Structure formats: structure tokens, C-alpha cells
C-alpha positions in Angstrom: -38.8 35.6 32.9 -37.4 32.1 33.3 -33.7 31.5 33.6 -32.5 30.0 30.2 -29.8 27.6 29.4 -28.0 29.3 26.5 -25.3 28.0 24.1 -23.2 30.3 22.0 -21.1 29.1 19.1 -18.6 31.3 17.3 -17.8 29.6 14.0 -14.3 30.9 12.9 -13.8 28.0 10.4 -16.2 25.8 8.4 -14.9 22.3 8.8 -12.7 20.0 11.0 -9.1 19.3 10.3 -7.6 22.8 9.7 -4.4 23.4 7.8 -1.1 24.0 9.5 -1.7 27.8 9.5 -5.3 27.2 10.8 -4.1 25.1 13.7 -1.8 28.0 14.7 -4.1 30.9 14.0 -7.7 29.9 14.0 -8.3 30.6 17.7 -6.9 34.1 17.0 -9.7 34.7 14.5 -12.4 34.6 17.2 -15.1 37.2 16.7 -15.9 39.8 19.3 -19.7 39.9 19.1 -20.4 36.3 20.2 -18.5 37.2 23.3 -20.5 40.3 23.7 -23.8 38.4 23.3 -22.6 36.0 26.0 -22.1 39.0 28.4 -25.6 40.5 27.5 -27.3 37.1 28.0 -25.7 36.7 31.4 -26.7 40.3 32.3 -30.3 39.3 31.5 -29.9 36.5 34.1 -29.3 33.4 32.0 -26.7 30.6 32.1 -24.2 30.7 29.2 -22.1 28.0 27.7 -19.6 29.4 25.1 -17.5 27.6 22.4 -15.3 29.1 19.8 -15.0 26.5 17.0 -11.5 26.3 15.5 -11.8 23.1 13.6 -10.3 21.0 16.4 -13.4 20.5 18.6 -16.2 17.9 18.3 -19.1 20.3 17.6 -21.7 17.8 18.2 -20.4 17.1 21.7 -19.2 20.6 22.8 -22.5 22.0 24.1 -24.9 20.4 26.6 -27.9 18.5 25.2 -30.6 20.3 27.2 -30.1 23.9 26.0 -33.1 26.1 25.6 -31.6 28.6 23.2 -28.5 28.5 20.8 -26.9 31.5 19.3 -24.6 30.8 16.3 -22.3 33.4 14.8 -21.2 32.7 11.2 -19.5 34.1 8.2 -21.1 32.9 4.8 -18.4 30.2 4.3 -19.7 28.5 7.5 -23.4 28.7 6.6 -23.9 25.1 5.6 -22.2 24.0 8.9 -24.4 26.5 10.7 -27.6 25.2 9.0 -26.6 21.7 10.0 -26.0 22.7 13.6 -29.3 24.5 13.8 -31.1 21.3 12.6 -29.1 19.3 15.2 -30.0 21.6 18.1 -33.6 21.9 17.0 -34.0 18.1 17.2 -32.9 18.4 20.7 -35.5 20.9 21.5 -33.6 24.2 21.4 -34.6 27.4 19.7 -31.9 28.6 17.4 -30.6 32.1 16.5 -28.2 33.1 13.7 -26.1 36.2 13.7 -23.1 37.6 12.0 -22.3 38.5 8.3 -24.2 35.6 6.8 -27.4 36.6 8.7 -26.9 40.1 7.4 -26.2 39.1 3.8 -28.6 36.3 3.3 -31.6 36.7 5.7 -34.1 35.3 3.2 -32.2 32.0 3.1 -31.2 31.8 6.8 -34.9 32.2 7.8 -35.6 28.7 6.4 -33.3 27.1 9.0 -33.3 29.4 12.0 -36.0 30.6 14.5 -34.4 34.0 14.6 -32.1 35.8 12.2 -30.3 38.9 13.4 -29.0 41.9 11.6 -27.6 44.7 13.7 -27.9 43.6 17.3 -27.7 45.4 20.7 -28.6 44.3 24.2 -32.3 45.1 23.6 -32.3 42.8 20.7 -30.8 39.9 22.8 -33.3 40.6 25.6 -36.2 40.5 23.1 -35.1 37.1 21.8 -34.5 35.7 25.3 -37.8 36.9 26.5 -39.7 35.4 23.6 -37.5 32.2 23.0 -40.2 30.7 20.7 -39.8 28.4 17.7 -40.7 30.2 14.4 -41.1 27.6 11.7 -41.1 27.1 8.7 -39.7 30.7 8.5 -37.7 32.4 11.3 -38.3 35.8 12.6 -35.9 38.4 11.2 -34.8 41.1 13.7 -32.5 44.0 12.8 -31.8 47.5 14.0 -31.3 50.8 12.2 -27.7 51.3 13.6 -24.8 49.5 15.2 -24.7 49.4 19.1 -23.5 52.6 20.7 -21.5 50.9 23.4 -20.1 47.4 24.1 -19.2 45.4 27.2 -15.8 45.9 28.6 -12.9 43.5 28.0 -13.1 42.5 31.7 -16.8 41.6 31.2 -16.1 39.4 28.2 -12.8 37.9 29.6 -14.4 34.7 30.7 -15.1 34.0 27.0 -11.8 35.4 25.7 -9.5 33.4 28.1 -10.7 29.8 27.1 -10.5 30.7 23.4 -6.9 32.0 23.8 -6.0 28.8 25.5 -6.7 26.9 22.2 -4.0 29.0 20.4 -0.7 26.9 20.6 1.8 29.6 20.2 0.7 33.1 19.1 -2.2 34.4 21.2 -4.1 37.5 20.0 -6.7 39.3 22.0 -9.6 40.7 19.9 -10.4 44.4 20.5 -12.5 46.9 18.6 -12.6 50.7 18.8 -14.9 51.6 15.9 -17.7 50.3 13.7 -18.4 50.9 10.0 -16.1 52.6 7.6 -15.8 56.0 5.9 -14.9 54.4 2.6 -17.5 53.2 0.1 -15.8 50.2 -1.7 -18.5 48.6 -3.8 -17.8 45.1 -2.7 -17.5 45.6 1.1 -20.1 44.8 3.7 -19.1 47.9 5.7 -19.4 50.3 2.8 -23.0 51.3 3.7 -22.3 51.4 7.5 -21.6 54.9 8.8 -18.3 55.2 10.7 -18.9 55.2 14.5 -16.1 55.4 17.1 -16.7 53.7 20.4 -15.6 55.1 23.8 -11.9 55.8 23.8 -12.0 56.0 27.5 -13.3 52.4 27.7 -10.7 51.5 25.2 -7.9 52.7 27.5 -9.4 50.9 30.4 -9.7 47.7 28.5 -6.0 47.9 27.5 -5.1 48.6 31.1 -7.1 45.5 32.2 -5.4 43.4 29.6 -1.9 44.1 31.0 -3.1 42.6 34.4 -3.9 39.3 32.6 -1.1 38.8 30.0 2.5 40.0 29.9 3.3 41.7 26.7 0.0 40.9 25.0 -0.8 41.0 21.2 -4.0 43.0 20.4 -5.8 42.2 17.2 -7.9 45.2 16.2 -11.2 44.3 14.5 -12.0 47.7 13.3 -12.9 47.7 9.5 -10.5 50.5 9.1 -8.2 51.2 12.1 -7.0 54.7 12.9 -9.6 57.0 11.2 -9.5 59.0 14.5 -5.8 58.4 14.7 -4.7 60.7 17.5 -7.6 59.5 19.7 -6.5 55.9 19.3 -2.9 56.7 20.0 -3.7 58.7 23.1 -5.8 55.7 24.4 -3.0 53.2 23.7 -0.3 55.5 25.1 -2.1 56.3 28.3 -2.8 52.6 28.9 0.4 50.8 28.2 4.1 51.9 28.5 6.2 51.6 25.4 7.3 48.0 24.8 4.5 46.4 26.9 2.0 45.7 24.2 1.9 44.7 20.5 -0.8 45.4 18.0 -2.2 44.1 14.6 -4.6 46.2 12.6 -6.3 46.5 9.3 -6.0 50.0 7.9 -5.7 51.9 4.6 -2.7 53.3 2.9 -4.3 56.8 3.0 -3.9 56.7 6.9 -0.4 55.3 7.0 1.6 58.5 6.6 5.2 58.4 7.8 4.4 60.5 10.8 1.6 58.1 11.7 4.0 55.1 11.1 6.5 56.5 13.5 3.9 56.8 16.2 2.6 53.3 15.4 6.0 51.9 15.8 6.5 53.7 19.1 3.3 52.0 20.4 4.2 48.5 19.4 2.3 48.0 16.1 3.9 44.8 14.6 1.6 44.1 11.6 -0.6 46.1 9.4 -3.1 45.0 6.6 -3.9 47.7 4.1 -6.2 47.3 1.1 -4.7 47.9 -2.3 -7.7 46.2 -4.0 -7.0 47.1 -7.7 -4.5 48.9 -9.9 -7.4 50.6 -11.7 -10.2 51.2 -9.2 -10.8 52.2 -5.6 -7.9 54.7 -5.4 -9.3 56.6 -2.4 -8.0 53.9 0.1 -4.5 54.1 -1.2 -4.6 57.9 -1.5 -3.8 57.9 -5.1 -5.5 58.9 -8.3 -2.9 57.1 -10.4 -3.7 53.9 -12.2 -1.7 51.1 -13.9 2.1 51.1 -13.6 2.1 54.6 -12.0 0.0 53.3 -9.1 2.1 50.2 -8.8 5.3 52.3 -8.3 3.6 54.8 -5.9 2.0 52.0 -3.8 5.3 50.0 -3.8 7.2 53.0 -2.5 4.6 53.4 0.3 4.6 49.8 1.2 8.4 49.7 1.5 8.3 52.8 3.7 5.8 51.0 5.9 8.2 48.1 6.3 10.8 50.4 7.7 8.5 51.0 10.7 6.1 48.0 10.8 7.8 44.6 10.5 4.8 42.7 8.9 2.6 43.9 6.1 -0.2 42.0 4.3 -1.4 43.7 1.1 -5.0 42.9 0.1 -6.1 42.6 -3.5 -9.5 41.8 -5.1 -9.2 39.8 -8.3 -11.8 40.0 -11.2 -13.1 43.5 -10.7 -15.0 44.9 -13.7 -12.2 47.4 -14.3 -9.7 44.7 -15.0 -9.1 43.6 -18.6 -6.5 41.4 -20.2 -3.2 40.1 -18.5 -2.1 43.6 -17.5 -3.7 43.6 -13.9 -2.0 40.3 -13.1 1.3 41.4 -14.7 1.2 44.6 -12.6 0.7 42.5 -9.4 3.7 40.5 -10.3 5.7 43.7 -10.8 4.5 44.8 -7.3 5.8 41.5 -5.8 9.2 42.4 -7.3 9.3 45.9 -6.1 8.0 45.1 -2.6 9.3 41.6 -1.8 8.6 42.0 1.9 4.9 42.3 1.5 2.7 39.2 1.9 0.0 39.4 -0.8 -3.6 38.3 -0.1 -5.8 37.7 -3.0 -9.6 37.7 -2.7 -11.9 36.7 -5.6 -14.7 39.1 -6.5 -17.7 37.9 -4.5 -21.3 39.2 -4.2 -22.4 38.3 -0.7 -26.2 38.8 -1.0 -27.2 42.1 0.7 -23.6 43.0 1.7 -23.2 45.9 -0.8 -25.5 47.9 -3.2 -23.3 46.9 -6.1 -24.5 43.3 -5.8 -27.9 44.4 -7.1 -26.3 45.4 -10.4 -24.6 42.0 -10.6 -27.9 40.3 -10.0 -29.8 42.5 -12.5 -27.2 41.5 -15.1 -27.6 37.8 -14.3 -24.0 37.4 -13.3 -24.3 35.9 -9.8 -23.9 32.1 -9.6 -25.6 29.9 -7.1 -22.3 28.5 -5.6 -23.0 26.8 -2.2 -22.2 29.2 0.7 -19.4 26.7 1.8 -17.3 28.0 -1.1 -17.9 31.8 -0.6 -14.8 32.7 1.5 -13.3 35.0 -1.2 -11.0 32.2 -2.3 -12.7 28.8 -3.2 -15.2 30.3 -5.5 -15.9 33.6 -7.4 -19.6 33.7 -7.7 -19.7 36.7 -10.1 -19.1 35.8 -13.7 -16.1 38.1 -14.9 -17.1 40.9 -17.2 -13.9 40.9 -19.4 -12.6 37.3 -19.1 -13.7 33.8 -20.0 -13.4 31.5 -17.0 -10.4 29.6 -18.5 -8.6 33.0 -19.2 -9.3 34.3 -15.7 -8.1 31.1 -14.0 -5.0 31.0 -16.2 -4.0 34.4 -15.0 -5.0 33.7 -11.4 -2.9 30.5 -11.3 0.0 32.3 -12.8 0.0 35.3 -10.4 -0.5 32.9 -7.4 2.5 30.7 -8.5 4.6 33.8 -8.9 3.7 35.2 -5.6 4.4 31.9 -3.6 7.3 30.5 -5.6 10.4 29.5 -3.7 12.1 32.5 -5.3 9.4 34.9 -3.9 9.5 33.2 -0.5 13.3 33.4 -0.4 13.2 37.2 -1.3 10.4 37.7 1.3 12.6 36.4 4.1 15.5 39.0 4.1 13.0 41.8 3.2 11.0 41.1 6.4 12.7 42.8 9.5 12.1 40.5 12.4 12.0 36.7 13.2 8.3 36.1 13.9 7.1 37.9 10.8 9.7 35.9 8.7 8.3 32.7 10.2 4.7 33.7 9.6 5.4 34.5 5.9 7.0 31.2 5.3 4.3 29.2 7.2 1.5 31.1 5.3 3.2 30.5 2.0 3.7 26.8 2.3 0.3 26.2 4.0 -3.2 26.7 2.7 -2.8 30.4 1.9 0.1 29.8 -0.6 0.8 26.3 -1.9 -2.7 25.2 -1.0 -4.3 28.0 -2.9 -2.1 27.2 -5.9 -3.2 23.6 -5.9 -6.9 24.6 -5.6 -6.8 27.1 -8.4 -4.9 24.7 -10.6 -7.7 22.0 -9.9 -10.4 24.5 -10.9 -8.6 25.6 -14.0 -8.2 22.0 -15.0 -11.9 21.1 -14.4 -12.9 24.1 -16.6 -11.1 22.3 -19.5 -12.1 18.7 -18.7 -15.4 18.6 -16.7 -18.4 19.9 -18.7 -20.6 20.1 -15.6 -18.2 22.5 -13.9 -17.9 24.7 -17.0 -21.7 24.9 -17.5 -22.4 25.6 -13.9 -19.8 28.5 -13.9 -21.2 29.9 -17.2 -24.7 30.0 -15.7 -26.1 27.5 -18.1 -27.3 25.2 -15.3 -27.9 25.3 -11.5 -27.1 21.7 -11.0 -24.1 21.5 -8.6 -21.1 19.6 -10.1 -20.1 16.5 -8.1 -16.7 18.1 -7.4 -18.3 20.7 -5.2 -20.9 18.4 -3.6 -18.3 15.8 -2.7 -16.0 18.5 -1.2 -18.9 19.7 1.1 -19.6 16.1 2.2 -16.0 15.5 3.0 -15.3 18.9 4.8 -18.4 19.0 6.9 -17.7 15.6 8.4 -20.2 14.3 10.9 -22.2 17.5 10.7 -23.1 16.7 7.0 -25.7 14.1 8.2 -27.7 16.9 9.9 -27.8 19.2 6.8 -31.5 20.0 6.1 -32.9 19.1 2.7 -32.4 21.8 0.1 -29.6 23.5 2.3 -27.0 23.3 -0.3 -28.9 25.5 -2.8 -30.1 29.1 -2.4 -31.5 31.9 -4.6 -28.5 34.0 -5.7 -30.9 36.8 -6.6 -32.8 37.0 -3.4 -31.7 40.5 -2.7 -33.0 41.7 -6.0 -36.3 39.9 -5.5 -36.7 41.4 -2.1 -36.4 45.0 -3.6 -39.1 44.3 -6.2 -41.6 42.0 -4.2 -43.4 42.6 -1.0 -41.6 41.3 2.0 -43.0 38.1 3.6 -42.4 39.3 7.2 -41.9 42.9 8.5 -38.6 43.4 10.0 -38.6 44.4 13.7 -36.1 47.3 14.3 -34.2 46.7 17.6 -30.4 46.8 17.8 -26.2 45.9 16.4 -24.2 43.0 14.8 -24.0 39.6 16.4 -20.6 39.0 14.7 -18.4 41.8 13.4 
């Protein structure tokens, strides 16, 4: 097999010129699997050039012009950028490969623009692509595996890709780690809901943490597990055997059901500084918050739990999904405002209900009901578009409530109350920066804009009602502006996609048989 020149791009953002918060944090959002793919490619004997795109780099100049193979890992919000980059590198003679959440969720669309589209991916998958390295056009070859990989390269093996990415972070530097794949919960909107929970080697985890202490003094570890701590004692034993107390800090996404006071005490002892539990809804999905209560009863119970967490963990982000089918009237939004009052130290993160192609079985129901809208992928980041028409609200009603609760959450009064309710200085600073940047003030302005367009721009209202698939100029212009120079390489037709492709694939013969090989390119 010939030695290939391989480029790997990890797209953590979708456009240049990031916000203040993005300039501080984008490098810390690097995915693990592009680094893993880099290790596997080198183990196969190839030369690798790696770039994590944070919005500050010139993407069209970062990688050499004479690459044989280019891997791109992308979330759906970066799909249009990824399609433009594939066209750019194909023109230079490279074969292109797409992996990550977008490849898993929208393989039918991605095949139009890539030579290979990867689902679950392991080393055998990468070896197969490298051996073949052949253009597949007009439709790319889809390769997936039945399960996630059973093992991953060590942190030491992927450090050559981690280190230059961390160098792009101006202040806070977070090292990405993962100890498990999949999730034991079955939230209907989540891409991990159908992936069986699978712990990785806790022995390797311990060794990775020991290695990290040789590279960084008092490092911050960002755990990429979909739900950290399912095997809680095993995790803590690995952390405790690797790092003396006070030598390492941690950030993790977990569920309230795992965050008992006993567990919180141990997390604090081991340096956990931030936790991101999912609350999701005041009426649905109570298993993650360990409650069967709904409405105001759930608000009070969850608020008490969150306030207890803040006695042990200085930073907490509480995650909500807005627009679920169980929501009706103003009450869900008013309950969220009540939660903000009862737990002023929590930073609320609001996601709009989104159906990401094949991500979850529930998406088939939305597609059967004709409720999924053809919003360009560029807006499908859980915030800039809700591509499922709400069941119990008109669009103006929904956005009125959304603007109201967002204003309430990031008002100067709420920001002021959040500061003393947050125990330590860095979390206080993070809460303020996030609130006044794109995640707070920026989100308010954007939602207010959409709310106004629903009243004044007939093209926006008709598109969001599903009366037409003609993209309003507001959205088209935003894509042109935000993609910058890459927009010129966007293939014809790449702004549109079939929002019901998942449904059609379940009822029509597949065009190409999927080859079963191996694990995810991007977690």
C-alpha cells in the first residue's frame, strides 16, 4: 500500500469570526475522534496533517495542496462548510471522507458531496478507506459498523494532535477525554439514545490521566462521555489512582439521577469544577432527573437538587429542550423562570427541539406527520432554527415565549443574582462572559429577529409553516455572510436537502448496500 498524504479537519465551528465566548472556548470544543483517526492513519503508515478549526484559521490555506485523502469531522451545523471544503479539496485532486454526527444523521445527503461517508468507525474502517482511497462519484460510498469501537488510542498517542489545538486556547485550556460510549437513557431527541452504553478501559483511563500530569500542571479535563459516571466507582477509582487531590480539575456532562450527595462529595474531592446535567422538560423525560413529578413539583425538586450540587461543584449548566410535544401554553416557560429564581447560580442552556435526520427513532414520527422543515444544515445547532413545527403553539406564540424566557434568564438582574450564587471566581467570570456574549445577549437578539420576521416577512412565515420550501433571503444571506470565502466553493444544490430522507430510506430500497466495518469519526 502506498504512503498517503492525509489531511484531517475537525470543524468545531461553522464560520470565521467567532464571538467573544467562541474565541475563548472554541479550541476547547475539539472532538476526540478526529485525533483518534489521525493516530490510526499514522499507524497504517501514512503522513498526517491535522487542523482543528476554531474560526480563527484560514481554512483554504491551512492544509497542503497535494493531499491524497482528506477526512473532515463535522456536526450538522458545519455541514454546508464541510460540503464546500470537500468540493475545494476534490478540485485539488483529493479523495474526501466525512465523519461525525452529520455523517451519521444525514448519510443520504452527505453522499452527494463526499467520496466516503462514515458511521461508526474503528481502525479497520480507516484502514479500508486508506487502502481503497478511490473517488466515488456522483454518490459516495457509505461505510458503517454495527457497534462503537471497543478500544481507543491512548492520550499519549494522540497528544501530538491535542497539544497544538490547546495552544489555540488563549486562557482556559481543556484536555478532551472519554471513558464511555453510548448512554443508558432513551431520550427521544438524542443521538445516543439508541447506542448501547459501553465503558472503555478504566486501566487505560488511569494511565492517560497519569500521562497528562507529565504534560500540564493542574490540567483541566473535559469528559466527552454522553453521560459521565454511569459506573461511578470505577471512574473515581481511576481518577484517584492517577492524580493526587488538588492536581487535576474536571468538567463533565451527567444526569441528576447520578448526582447524589454522596457522589457529589467524591466529585468535589477529585477536583470536579463544572457539571452539565440535563433537565430537558418539566413534563417529560423524568428518568434523567430521577423524578416522576411534573410541573411545579418537579421545579421545586430539581431546584433543591441543583442548589445542593452548587454546594459541592462551583459551576453548573442546566440543559433544557424547548418545544417538546408535552409542552402547552405559557406554563413551561413560566416554570423555567421560576426555576431561575429558585436556583440563581445555575446557567441555563436552552436547545430548540430539532430532528437531526437519523439521530433518533422519534424523528420518523415527525417526518410521518409532515412536521420536519428543510432548514439548511447551517442553522441546525439547536439554537438558530427549530426544524420541527411545534405541536401546541403557532410560531409567533412559541417565539414570544422563547424571547420572554431568554430575556428573563439573561437580564442584568439574573446576571447579578448569578454572581453571588456562584462560589468561585472563574465560574463567576464564565457566567458573565457567556451571558453577555452569543449564548445570552446574542441569543436574545437572534430570537427577537426571528420573532419580528414571523410578523413582517411573509416568506419566513410561509417557510416555517411548511407552505413552501423556498429559502427566505434572510437565511440565504446569513449563510453567504457566515461562510465567508468558503461560500464560493459550495456545490450547486448544497443548501437544500430532503428533510424526510430517513423516512424514505425505511420505505424504499437502499441505493447502495452499507458495508459493516467499525466506530464514530467524531463523538
